[in-house]
Backbone as XML, in Angstrom:
<?xml version="1.0"?>
<chain id="A" units="angstrom">
  <residue number="1" name="UNK">
    <atom name="N" x="22.552" y="-15.269" z="-9.008"/>
    <atom name="CA" x="21.552" y="-16.213" z="-8.560"/>
    <atom name="C" x="21.811" y="-17.565" z="-9.170"/>
  </residue>
  <residue number="2" name="UNK">
    <atom name="N" x="21.500" y="-18.615" z="-8.458"/>
    <atom name="CA" x="21.673" y="-19.967" z="-8.929"/>
    <atom name="C" x="20.333" y="-20.641" z="-8.907"/>
  </residue>
  <residue number="3" name="UNK">
    <atom name="N" x="19.993" y="-21.279" z="-9.993"/>
    <atom name="CA" x="18.718" y="-22.049" z="-9.970"/>
    <atom name="C" x="19.033" y="-23.534" z="-9.911"/>
  </residue>
  <residue number="4" name="UNK">
    <atom name="N" x="18.269" y="-24.241" z="-9.102"/>
    <atom name="CA" x="18.488" y="-25.669" z="-8.993"/>
    <atom name="C" x="17.154" y="-26.371" z="-8.943"/>
  </residue>
  <residue number="5" name="UNK">
    <atom name="N" x="17.108" y="-27.585" z="-9.439"/>
    <atom name="CA" x="15.892" y="-28.366" z="-9.320"/>
    <atom name="C" x="16.083" y="-29.383" z="-8.175"/>
  </residue>
  <residue number="6" name="UNK">
    <atom name="N" x="15.092" y="-29.478" z="-7.363"/>
    <atom name="CA" x="15.202" y="-30.339" z="-6.207"/>
    <atom name="C" x="13.778" y="-30.929" z="-5.926"/>
  </residue>
  <residue number="7" name="UNK">
    <atom name="N" x="13.627" y="-32.168" z="-6.050"/>
    <atom name="CA" x="12.375" y="-32.914" z="-5.728"/>
    <atom name="C" x="11.213" y="-32.240" z="-6.489"/>
  </residue>
  <residue number="8" name="UNK">
    <atom name="N" x="11.361" y="-32.073" z="-7.803"/>
    <atom name="CA" x="10.339" y="-31.507" z="-8.710"/>
    <atom name="C" x="9.919" y="-30.092" z="-8.333"/>
  </residue>
  <residue number="9" name="UNK">
    <atom name="N" x="10.683" y="-29.439" z="-7.559"/>
    <atom name="CA" x="10.319" y="-28.060" z="-7.182"/>
    <atom name="C" x="11.496" y="-27.152" z="-7.501"/>
  </residue>
  <residue number="10" name="UNK">
    <atom name="N" x="11.272" y="-26.093" z="-8.247"/>
    <atom name="CA" x="12.355" y="-25.176" z="-8.497"/>
    <atom name="C" x="12.729" y="-24.406" z="-7.247"/>
  </residue>
  <residue number="11" name="UNK">
    <atom name="N" x="13.965" y="-24.330" z="-7.033"/>
    <atom name="CA" x="14.460" y="-23.663" z="-5.841"/>
    <atom name="C" x="15.435" y="-22.599" z="-6.289"/>
  </residue>
  <residue number="12" name="UNK">
    <atom name="N" x="15.298" y="-21.427" z="-5.789"/>
    <atom name="CA" x="16.166" y="-20.286" z="-6.157"/>
    <atom name="C" x="17.112" y="-20.049" z="-4.950"/>
  </residue>
  <residue number="13" name="UNK">
    <atom name="N" x="18.352" y="-19.985" z="-5.207"/>
    <atom name="CA" x="19.338" y="-19.647" z="-4.217"/>
    <atom name="C" x="19.893" y="-18.247" z="-4.557"/>
  </residue>
  <residue number="14" name="UNK">
    <atom name="N" x="19.960" y="-17.402" z="-3.614"/>
    <atom name="CA" x="20.513" y="-16.074" z="-3.822"/>
    <atom name="C" x="21.661" y="-15.881" z="-2.876"/>
  </residue>
  <residue number="15" name="UNK">
    <atom name="N" x="22.834" y="-15.685" z="-3.396"/>
    <atom name="CA" x="24.033" y="-15.439" z="-2.566"/>
    <atom name="C" x="23.992" y="-14.031" z="-2.055"/>
  </residue>
  <residue number="16" name="UNK">
    <atom name="N" x="23.997" y="-13.875" z="-0.749"/>
    <atom name="CA" x="24.067" y="-12.547" z="-0.131"/>
    <atom name="C" x="25.518" y="-12.054" z="-0.074"/>
  </residue>
  <residue number="17" name="UNK">
    <atom name="N" x="25.637" y="-10.830" z="0.246"/>
    <atom name="CA" x="26.950" y="-10.227" z="0.372"/>
    <atom name="C" x="27.800" y="-10.993" z="1.416"/>
  </residue>
  <residue number="18" name="UNK">
    <atom name="N" x="29.124" y="-11.087" z="1.166"/>
    <atom name="CA" x="29.931" y="-11.774" z="2.190"/>
    <atom name="C" x="29.832" y="-11.119" z="3.577"/>
  </residue>
  <residue number="19" name="UNK">
    <atom name="N" x="29.852" y="-11.901" z="4.567"/>
    <atom name="CA" x="29.836" y="-11.395" z="5.930"/>
    <atom name="C" x="31.208" y="-10.854" z="6.348"/>
  </residue>
  <residue number="20" name="UNK">
    <atom name="N" x="31.321" y="-10.407" z="7.566"/>
    <atom name="CA" x="32.658" y="-9.894" z="7.993"/>
    <atom name="C" x="33.733" y="-10.958" z="7.922"/>
  </residue>
  <residue number="21" name="UNK">
    <atom name="N" x="33.380" y="-12.208" z="8.101"/>
    <atom name="CA" x="34.337" y="-13.323" z="8.040"/>
    <atom name="C" x="34.641" y="-13.732" z="6.599"/>
  </residue>
  <residue number="22" name="UNK">
    <atom name="N" x="33.948" y="-13.151" z="5.648"/>
    <atom name="CA" x="34.194" y="-13.491" z="4.264"/>
    <atom name="C" x="33.382" y="-14.618" z="3.712"/>
  </residue>
  <residue number="23" name="UNK">
    <atom name="N" x="32.545" y="-15.214" z="4.549"/>
    <atom name="CA" x="31.726" y="-16.353" z="4.035"/>
    <atom name="C" x="30.445" y="-15.831" z="3.406"/>
  </residue>
  <residue number="24" name="UNK">
    <atom name="N" x="30.014" y="-16.507" z="2.405"/>
    <atom name="CA" x="28.768" y="-16.128" z="1.693"/>
    <atom name="C" x="27.590" y="-16.788" z="2.383"/>
  </residue>
  <residue number="25" name="UNK">
    <atom name="N" x="26.540" y="-16.033" z="2.617"/>
    <atom name="CA" x="25.342" y="-16.641" z="3.164"/>
    <atom name="C" x="24.399" y="-16.908" z="1.950"/>
  </residue>
  <residue number="26" name="UNK">
    <atom name="N" x="23.620" y="-17.921" z="2.053"/>
    <atom name="CA" x="22.719" y="-18.298" z="0.968"/>
    <atom name="C" x="21.292" y="-18.340" z="1.534"/>
  </residue>
  <residue number="27" name="UNK">
    <atom name="N" x="20.414" y="-17.710" z="0.779"/>
    <atom name="CA" x="18.995" y="-17.771" z="1.155"/>
    <atom name="C" x="18.283" y="-18.709" z="0.206"/>
  </residue>
  <residue number="28" name="UNK">
    <atom name="N" x="17.469" y="-19.601" z="0.695"/>
    <atom name="CA" x="16.754" y="-20.577" z="-0.155"/>
    <atom name="C" x="15.271" y="-20.191" z="-0.141"/>
  </residue>
  <residue number="29" name="UNK">
    <atom name="N" x="14.707" y="-20.139" z="-1.315"/>
    <atom name="CA" x="13.302" y="-19.882" z="-1.502"/>
    <atom name="C" x="12.686" y="-21.178" z="-1.994"/>
  </residue>
  <residue number="30" name="UNK">
    <atom name="N" x="12.198" y="-21.981" z="-1.058"/>
    <atom name="CA" x="11.676" y="-23.246" z="-1.413"/>
    <atom name="C" x="10.297" y="-23.216" z="-2.004"/>
  </residue>
  <residue number="31" name="UNK">
    <atom name="N" x="9.603" y="-22.172" z="-1.768"/>
    <atom name="CA" x="8.227" y="-22.037" z="-2.277"/>
    <atom name="C" x="8.247" y="-21.055" z="-3.441"/>
  </residue>
  <residue number="32" name="UNK">
    <atom name="N" x="7.621" y="-21.454" z="-4.549"/>
    <atom name="CA" x="7.544" y="-20.549" z="-5.685"/>
    <atom name="C" x="6.751" y="-19.279" z="-5.337"/>
  </residue>
  <residue number="33" name="UNK">
    <atom name="N" x="5.722" y="-19.424" z="-4.454"/>
    <atom name="CA" x="4.916" y="-18.246" z="-4.071"/>
    <atom name="C" x="5.822" y="-17.269" z="-3.273"/>
  </residue>
  <residue number="34" name="UNK">
    <atom name="N" x="6.643" y="-17.834" z="-2.380"/>
    <atom name="CA" x="7.535" y="-16.910" z="-1.623"/>
    <atom name="C" x="8.519" y="-16.232" z="-2.590"/>
  </residue>
  <residue number="35" name="UNK">
    <atom name="N" x="9.017" y="-16.977" z="-3.498"/>
    <atom name="CA" x="9.979" y="-16.438" z="-4.436"/>
    <atom name="C" x="9.288" y="-15.339" z="-5.279"/>
  </residue>
  <residue number="36" name="UNK">
    <atom name="N" x="8.094" y="-15.590" z="-5.784"/>
    <atom name="CA" x="7.385" y="-14.606" z="-6.564"/>
    <atom name="C" x="7.125" y="-13.364" z="-5.751"/>
  </residue>
  <residue number="37" name="UNK">
    <atom name="N" x="6.780" y="-13.523" z="-4.505"/>
    <atom name="CA" x="6.523" y="-12.363" z="-3.645"/>
    <atom name="C" x="7.832" y="-11.567" z="-3.461"/>
  </residue>
  <residue number="38" name="UNK">
    <atom name="N" x="8.932" y="-12.226" z="-3.287"/>
    <atom name="CA" x="10.215" y="-11.594" z="-3.153"/>
    <atom name="C" x="10.564" y="-10.765" z="-4.417"/>
  </residue>
  <residue number="39" name="UNK">
    <atom name="N" x="10.317" y="-11.383" z="-5.567"/>
    <atom name="CA" x="10.647" y="-10.736" z="-6.831"/>
    <atom name="C" x="9.757" y="-9.521" z="-7.053"/>
  </residue>
  <residue number="40" name="UNK">
    <atom name="N" x="8.451" y="-9.686" z="-6.775"/>
    <atom name="CA" x="7.474" y="-8.595" z="-6.956"/>
    <atom name="C" x="7.810" y="-7.418" z="-6.009"/>
  </residue>
  <residue number="41" name="UNK">
    <atom name="N" x="8.178" y="-7.735" z="-4.780"/>
    <atom name="CA" x="8.563" y="-6.690" z="-3.810"/>
    <atom name="C" x="9.812" y="-5.922" z="-4.281"/>
  </residue>
  <residue number="42" name="UNK">
    <atom name="N" x="10.783" y="-6.686" z="-4.731"/>
    <atom name="CA" x="12.005" y="-6.037" z="-5.288"/>
    <atom name="C" x="11.722" y="-5.141" z="-6.437"/>
  </residue>
  <residue number="43" name="UNK">
    <atom name="N" x="10.833" y="-5.603" z="-7.353"/>
    <atom name="CA" x="10.503" y="-4.801" z="-8.499"/>
    <atom name="C" x="9.754" y="-3.542" z="-8.098"/>
  </residue>
  <residue number="44" name="UNK">
    <atom name="N" x="8.884" y="-3.645" z="-7.105"/>
    <atom name="CA" x="8.150" y="-2.474" z="-6.627"/>
    <atom name="C" x="9.085" y="-1.472" z="-6.008"/>
  </residue>
  <residue number="45" name="UNK">
    <atom name="N" x="9.980" y="-1.933" z="-5.090"/>
    <atom name="CA" x="10.881" y="-1.018" z="-4.441"/>
    <atom name="C" x="11.850" y="-0.372" z="-5.407"/>
  </residue>
  <residue number="46" name="UNK">
    <atom name="N" x="12.169" y="-1.054" z="-6.538"/>
    <atom name="CA" x="13.041" y="-0.501" z="-7.505"/>
    <atom name="C" x="12.301" y="0.467" z="-8.449"/>
  </residue>
  <residue number="47" name="UNK">
    <atom name="N" x="11.034" y="0.228" z="-8.763"/>
    <atom name="CA" x="10.329" y="1.033" z="-9.719"/>
    <atom name="C" x="9.844" y="2.325" z="-9.137"/>
  </residue>
  <residue number="48" name="UNK">
    <atom name="N" x="9.529" y="2.395" z="-7.867"/>
    <atom name="CA" x="9.017" y="3.624" z="-7.275"/>
    <atom name="C" x="9.924" y="4.847" z="-7.445"/>
  </residue>
  <residue number="49" name="UNK">
    <atom name="N" x="11.229" y="4.713" z="-7.040"/>
    <atom name="CA" x="12.112" y="5.877" z="-7.206"/>
    <atom name="C" x="12.386" y="6.135" z="-8.662"/>
  </residue>
  <residue number="50" name="UNK">
    <atom name="N" x="12.431" y="5.109" z="-9.515"/>
    <atom name="CA" x="12.687" y="5.321" z="-10.945"/>
    <atom name="C" x="11.562" y="6.105" z="-11.591"/>
  </residue>
  <residue number="51" name="UNK">
    <atom name="N" x="10.327" y="5.725" z="-11.209"/>
    <atom name="CA" x="9.170" y="6.455" z="-11.759"/>
    <atom name="C" x="9.130" y="7.924" z="-11.318"/>
  </residue>
  <residue number="52" name="UNK">
    <atom name="N" x="9.441" y="8.139" z="-10.023"/>
    <atom name="CA" x="9.507" y="9.497" z="-9.540"/>
    <atom name="C" x="10.584" y="10.343" z="-10.240"/>
  </residue>
  <residue number="53" name="UNK">
    <atom name="N" x="11.723" y="9.725" z="-10.473"/>
    <atom name="CA" x="12.859" y="10.438" z="-11.167"/>
    <atom name="C" x="12.495" y="10.735" z="-12.615"/>
  </residue>
  <residue number="54" name="UNK">
    <atom name="N" x="11.633" y="9.880" z="-13.186"/>
    <atom name="CA" x="11.214" y="10.092" z="-14.593"/>
    <atom name="C" x="10.095" y="11.121" z="-14.708"/>
  </residue>
  <residue number="55" name="UNK">
    <atom name="N" x="9.681" y="11.690" z="-13.589"/>
    <atom name="CA" x="8.652" y="12.730" z="-13.642"/>
    <atom name="C" x="7.207" y="12.268" z="-13.377"/>
  </residue>
  <residue number="56" name="UNK">
    <atom name="N" x="6.995" y="10.957" z="-13.118"/>
    <atom name="CA" x="5.661" y="10.504" z="-12.818"/>
    <atom name="C" x="5.290" y="10.948" z="-11.401"/>
  </residue>
  <residue number="57" name="UNK">
    <atom name="N" x="4.011" y="11.198" z="-11.211"/>
    <atom name="CA" x="3.501" y="11.690" z="-9.911"/>
    <atom name="C" x="2.869" y="10.629" z="-9.087"/>
  </residue>
  <residue number="58" name="UNK">
    <atom name="N" x="2.478" y="9.501" z="-9.729"/>
    <atom name="CA" x="1.742" y="8.440" z="-8.978"/>
    <atom name="C" x="1.852" y="7.157" z="-9.781"/>
  </residue>
  <residue number="59" name="UNK">
    <atom name="N" x="1.531" y="6.064" z="-9.097"/>
    <atom name="CA" x="1.438" y="4.737" z="-9.696"/>
    <atom name="C" x="0.090" y="4.140" z="-9.291"/>
  </residue>
  <residue number="60" name="UNK">
    <atom name="N" x="-0.513" y="3.366" z="-10.205"/>
    <atom name="CA" x="-1.789" y="2.688" z="-9.928"/>
    <atom name="C" x="-1.800" y="1.309" z="-10.534"/>
  </residue>
  <residue number="61" name="UNK">
    <atom name="N" x="-2.324" y="0.343" z="-9.776"/>
    <atom name="CA" x="-2.601" y="-0.984" z="-10.279"/>
    <atom name="C" x="-4.114" y="-1.064" z="-10.454"/>
  </residue>
  <residue number="62" name="UNK">
    <atom name="N" x="-4.558" y="-1.340" z="-11.671"/>
    <atom name="CA" x="-5.977" y="-1.337" z="-11.898"/>
    <atom name="C" x="-6.701" y="-2.660" z="-11.673"/>
  </residue>
  <residue number="63" name="UNK">
    <atom name="N" x="-5.959" y="-3.747" z="-11.517"/>
    <atom name="CA" x="-6.569" y="-5.035" z="-11.479"/>
    <atom name="C" x="-5.840" y="-5.978" z="-10.487"/>
  </residue>
  <residue number="64" name="UNK">
    <atom name="N" x="-6.077" y="-5.762" z="-9.213"/>
    <atom name="CA" x="-5.476" y="-6.623" z="-8.158"/>
    <atom name="C" x="-6.615" y="-7.492" z="-7.620"/>
  </residue>
  <residue number="65" name="UNK">
    <atom name="N" x="-6.568" y="-8.790" z="-7.810"/>
    <atom name="CA" x="-7.594" y="-9.721" z="-7.458"/>
    <atom name="C" x="-7.654" y="-9.803" z="-5.919"/>
  </residue>
  <residue number="66" name="UNK">
    <atom name="N" x="-8.821" y="-9.591" z="-5.340"/>
    <atom name="CA" x="-8.944" y="-9.538" z="-3.922"/>
    <atom name="C" x="-8.607" y="-10.876" z="-3.267"/>
  </residue>
  <residue number="67" name="UNK">
    <atom name="N" x="-8.822" y="-11.950" z="-3.950"/>
    <atom name="CA" x="-8.520" y="-13.276" z="-3.406"/>
    <atom name="C" x="-7.026" y="-13.542" z="-3.326"/>
  </residue>
  <residue number="68" name="UNK">
    <atom name="N" x="-6.210" y="-12.735" z="-3.999"/>
    <atom name="CA" x="-4.777" y="-12.872" z="-3.981"/>
    <atom name="C" x="-4.253" y="-12.040" z="-2.803"/>
  </residue>
  <residue number="69" name="UNK">
    <atom name="N" x="-4.376" y="-12.606" z="-1.587"/>
    <atom name="CA" x="-4.021" y="-11.860" z="-0.407"/>
    <atom name="C" x="-2.572" y="-11.499" z="-0.356"/>
  </residue>
  <residue number="70" name="UNK">
    <atom name="N" x="-1.707" y="-12.360" z="-0.878"/>
    <atom name="CA" x="-0.252" y="-12.022" z="-0.870"/>
    <atom name="C" x="0.022" y="-10.750" z="-1.675"/>
  </residue>
  <residue number="71" name="UNK">
    <atom name="N" x="-0.602" y="-10.644" z="-2.846"/>
    <atom name="CA" x="-0.417" y="-9.459" z="-3.705"/>
    <atom name="C" x="-0.988" y="-8.236" z="-3.016"/>
  </residue>
  <residue number="72" name="UNK">
    <atom name="N" x="-2.208" y="-8.326" z="-2.482"/>
    <atom name="CA" x="-2.831" y="-7.163" z="-1.842"/>
    <atom name="C" x="-1.919" y="-6.669" z="-0.662"/>
  </residue>
  <residue number="73" name="UNK">
    <atom name="N" x="-1.438" y="-7.630" z="0.158"/>
    <atom name="CA" x="-0.627" y="-7.259" z="1.328"/>
    <atom name="C" x="0.728" y="-6.668" z="0.874"/>
  </residue>
  <residue number="74" name="UNK">
    <atom name="N" x="1.308" y="-7.247" z="-0.200"/>
    <atom name="CA" x="2.588" y="-6.758" z="-0.709"/>
    <atom name="C" x="2.385" y="-5.275" z="-1.169"/>
  </residue>
  <residue number="75" name="UNK">
    <atom name="N" x="1.402" y="-5.019" z="-1.964"/>
    <atom name="CA" x="1.207" y="-3.647" z="-2.474"/>
    <atom name="C" x="0.890" y="-2.682" z="-1.296"/>
  </residue>
  <residue number="76" name="UNK">
    <atom name="N" x="0.207" y="-3.135" z="-0.289"/>
    <atom name="CA" x="-0.058" y="-2.309" z="0.881"/>
    <atom name="C" x="1.249" y="-1.983" z="1.639"/>
  </residue>
  <residue number="77" name="UNK">
    <atom name="N" x="2.127" y="-2.994" z="1.767"/>
    <atom name="CA" x="3.425" y="-2.767" z="2.391"/>
    <atom name="C" x="4.241" y="-1.757" z="1.612"/>
  </residue>
  <residue number="78" name="UNK">
    <atom name="N" x="4.067" y="-1.729" z="0.280"/>
    <atom name="CA" x="4.759" y="-0.749" z="-0.572"/>
    <atom name="C" x="4.113" y="0.601" z="-0.591"/>
  </residue>
  <residue number="79" name="UNK">
    <atom name="N" x="3.069" y="0.756" z="0.204"/>
    <atom name="CA" x="2.441" y="2.140" z="0.342"/>
    <atom name="C" x="1.232" y="2.364" z="-0.558"/>
  </residue>
  <residue number="80" name="UNK">
    <atom name="N" x="0.756" y="1.316" z="-1.249"/>
    <atom name="CA" x="-0.435" y="1.468" z="-2.086"/>
    <atom name="C" x="-1.700" y="1.336" z="-1.206"/>
  </residue>
  <residue number="81" name="UNK">
    <atom name="N" x="-2.722" y="2.054" z="-1.607"/>
    <atom name="CA" x="-3.999" y="1.986" z="-0.953"/>
    <atom name="C" x="-5.122" y="1.533" z="-1.918"/>
  </residue>
  <residue number="82" name="UNK">
    <atom name="N" x="-6.124" y="0.863" z="-1.397"/>
    <atom name="CA" x="-7.275" y="0.507" z="-2.244"/>
    <atom name="C" x="-8.112" y="1.751" z="-2.425"/>
  </residue>
  <residue number="83" name="UNK">
    <atom name="N" x="-8.269" y="2.132" z="-3.690"/>
    <atom name="CA" x="-9.056" y="3.332" z="-3.995"/>
    <atom name="C" x="-10.361" y="3.019" z="-4.738"/>
  </residue>
  <residue number="84" name="UNK">
    <atom name="N" x="-10.545" y="1.758" z="-5.076"/>
    <atom name="CA" x="-11.763" y="1.338" z="-5.776"/>
    <atom name="C" x="-11.908" y="-0.157" z="-5.772"/>
  </residue>
  <residue number="85" name="UNK">
    <atom name="N" x="-13.138" y="-0.593" z="-5.933"/>
    <atom name="CA" x="-13.446" y="-2.006" z="-5.973"/>
    <atom name="C" x="-14.375" y="-2.295" z="-7.144"/>
  </residue>
  <residue number="86" name="UNK">
    <atom name="N" x="-14.036" y="-3.279" z="-7.923"/>
    <atom name="CA" x="-14.909" y="-3.745" z="-9.002"/>
    <atom name="C" x="-15.545" y="-5.051" z="-8.556"/>
  </residue>
  <residue number="87" name="UNK">
    <atom name="N" x="-16.809" y="-5.009" z="-8.169"/>
    <atom name="CA" x="-17.462" y="-6.178" z="-7.562"/>
    <atom name="C" x="-17.611" y="-7.304" z="-8.570"/>
  </residue>
  <residue number="88" name="UNK">
    <atom name="N" x="-17.127" y="-8.507" z="-8.189"/>
    <atom name="CA" x="-17.280" y="-9.705" z="-9.020"/>
    <atom name="C" x="-16.677" y="-9.621" z="-10.389"/>
  </residue>
  <residue number="89" name="UNK">
    <atom name="N" x="-15.548" y="-8.907" z="-10.557"/>
    <atom name="CA" x="-14.958" y="-8.700" z="-11.870"/>
    <atom name="C" x="-14.024" y="-9.808" z="-12.326"/>
  </residue>
  <residue number="90" name="UNK">
    <atom name="N" x="-13.692" y="-10.706" z="-11.438"/>
    <atom name="CA" x="-12.733" y="-11.800" z="-11.825"/>
    <atom name="C" x="-13.369" y="-13.168" z="-11.469"/>
  </residue>
  <residue number="91" name="UNK">
    <atom name="N" x="-13.290" y="-14.067" z="-12.423"/>
    <atom name="CA" x="-13.793" y="-15.418" z="-12.189"/>
    <atom name="C" x="-12.648" y="-16.308" z="-11.713"/>
  </residue>
  <residue number="92" name="UNK">
    <atom name="N" x="-12.617" y="-16.505" z="-10.426"/>
    <atom name="CA" x="-11.560" y="-17.358" z="-9.798"/>
    <atom name="C" x="-11.921" y="-18.807" z="-10.063"/>
  </residue>
  <residue number="93" name="UNK">
    <atom name="N" x="-10.912" y="-19.659" z="-10.367"/>
    <atom name="CA" x="-11.184" y="-21.052" z="-10.719"/>
    <atom name="C" x="-11.874" y="-21.863" z="-9.613"/>
  </residue>
  <residue number="94" name="UNK">
    <atom name="N" x="-11.670" y="-21.516" z="-8.310"/>
    <atom name="CA" x="-12.272" y="-22.260" z="-7.258"/>
    <atom name="C" x="-13.231" y="-21.457" z="-6.376"/>
  </residue>
  <residue number="95" name="UNK">
    <atom name="N" x="-13.078" y="-20.131" z="-6.354"/>
    <atom name="CA" x="-13.926" y="-19.306" z="-5.496"/>
    <atom name="C" x="-15.079" y="-18.654" z="-6.242"/>
  </residue>
  <residue number="96" name="UNK">
    <atom name="N" x="-15.114" y="-18.785" z="-7.535"/>
    <atom name="CA" x="-16.165" y="-18.141" z="-8.320"/>
    <atom name="C" x="-15.787" y="-16.671" z="-8.554"/>
  </residue>
  <residue number="97" name="UNK">
    <atom name="N" x="-16.820" y="-15.845" z="-8.749"/>
    <atom name="CA" x="-16.540" y="-14.449" z="-9.001"/>
    <atom name="C" x="-16.072" y="-13.753" z="-7.740"/>
  </residue>
  <residue number="98" name="UNK">
    <atom name="N" x="-14.958" y="-13.035" z="-7.827"/>
    <atom name="CA" x="-14.416" y="-12.258" z="-6.676"/>
    <atom name="C" x="-14.187" y="-10.836" z="-7.125"/>
  </residue>
  <residue number="99" name="UNK">
    <atom name="N" x="-14.045" y="-9.995" z="-6.090"/>
    <atom name="CA" x="-13.791" y="-8.545" z="-6.350"/>
    <atom name="C" x="-12.359" y="-8.300" z="-6.874"/>
  </residue>
  <residue number="100" name="UNK">
    <atom name="N" x="-12.260" y="-7.179" z="-7.515"/>
    <atom name="CA" x="-10.919" y="-6.726" z="-7.995"/>
    <atom name="C" x="-10.732" y="-5.286" z="-7.405"/>
  </residue>
  <residue number="101" name="UNK">
    <atom name="N" x="-9.480" y="-5.024" z="-6.980"/>
    <atom name="CA" x="-9.166" y="-3.729" z="-6.422"/>
    <atom name="C" x="-8.343" y="-2.858" z="-7.392"/>
  </residue>
  <residue number="102" name="UNK">
    <atom name="N" x="-8.591" y="-1.560" z="-7.323"/>
    <atom name="CA" x="-7.680" y="-0.583" z="-7.943"/>
    <atom name="C" x="-6.862" y="-0.055" z="-6.776"/>
  </residue>
  <residue number="103" name="UNK">
    <atom name="N" x="-5.550" y="-0.105" z="-6.901"/>
    <atom name="CA" x="-4.647" y="0.291" z="-5.817"/>
    <atom name="C" x="-3.733" y="1.472" z="-6.326"/>
  </residue>
  <residue number="104" name="UNK">
    <atom name="N" x="-3.586" y="2.479" z="-5.490"/>
    <atom name="CA" x="-2.928" y="3.742" z="-5.886"/>
    <atom name="C" x="-1.906" y="4.137" z="-4.864"/>
  </residue>
  <residue number="105" name="UNK">
    <atom name="N" x="-0.865" y="4.779" z="-5.367"/>
    <atom name="CA" x="0.153" y="5.381" z="-4.495"/>
    <atom name="C" x="0.758" y="6.604" z="-5.148"/>
  </residue>
  <residue number="106" name="UNK">
    <atom name="N" x="0.828" y="7.719" z="-4.419"/>
    <atom name="CA" x="1.553" y="8.884" z="-4.954"/>
    <atom name="C" x="3.055" y="8.650" z="-4.743"/>
  </residue>
  <residue number="107" name="UNK">
    <atom name="N" x="3.864" y="9.242" z="-5.573"/>
    <atom name="CA" x="5.306" y="9.050" z="-5.540"/>
    <atom name="C" x="5.965" y="10.131" z="-4.730"/>
  </residue>
  <residue number="108" name="UNK">
    <atom name="N" x="7.147" y="9.872" z="-4.182"/>
    <atom name="CA" x="7.883" y="10.879" z="-3.389"/>
    <atom name="C" x="8.030" y="12.151" z="-4.160"/>
  </residue>
  <residue number="109" name="UNK">
    <atom name="N" x="7.801" y="13.287" z="-3.491"/>
    <atom name="CA" x="7.866" y="14.591" z="-4.125"/>
    <atom name="C" x="6.595" y="15.072" z="-4.756"/>
  </residue>
  <residue number="110" name="UNK">
    <atom name="N" x="5.567" y="14.221" z="-4.763"/>
    <atom name="CA" x="4.304" y="14.565" z="-5.415"/>
    <atom name="C" x="3.352" y="15.123" z="-4.373"/>
  </residue>
  <residue number="111" name="UNK">
    <atom name="N" x="2.503" y="16.021" z="-4.793"/>
    <atom name="CA" x="1.557" y="16.636" z="-3.866"/>
    <atom name="C" x="0.219" y="15.943" z="-3.930"/>
  </residue>
  <residue number="112" name="UNK">
    <atom name="N" x="0.117" y="14.836" z="-4.684"/>
    <atom name="CA" x="-1.180" y="14.097" z="-4.786"/>
    <atom name="C" x="-1.413" y="13.337" z="-3.497"/>
  </residue>
  <residue number="113" name="UNK">
    <atom name="N" x="-2.660" y="13.425" z="-3.043"/>
    <atom name="CA" x="-3.059" y="12.662" z="-1.859"/>
    <atom name="C" x="-4.312" y="11.873" z="-2.219"/>
  </residue>
  <residue number="114" name="UNK">
    <atom name="N" x="-4.566" y="10.792" z="-1.471"/>
    <atom name="CA" x="-5.757" y="9.966" z="-1.748"/>
    <atom name="C" x="-6.823" y="10.269" z="-0.716"/>
  </residue>
</chain>
């Protein structure tokens, strides 16, 4: 990965595998939010099989702020479900008190269901 500064915004470049013609493609993440979402998704996809291989039966996030729609949607795409809500548990700087979710997912090979 190559990091570069451009117009006061950090930009991450990730070199993809060479194509059939041998040229490298480069993906640019111009938004820090998009980059953070990419990193979080990669970490989630990597951690699920590792946790299952280590003998864990499930994973749970206890404090997902409901106003953070990107995070909620990312965890849903990774197979997590909202199993509980803490009403008004987080003081958002602009929205005031917002709900917090507990999100759960059983791991492959586990018999746990929600």
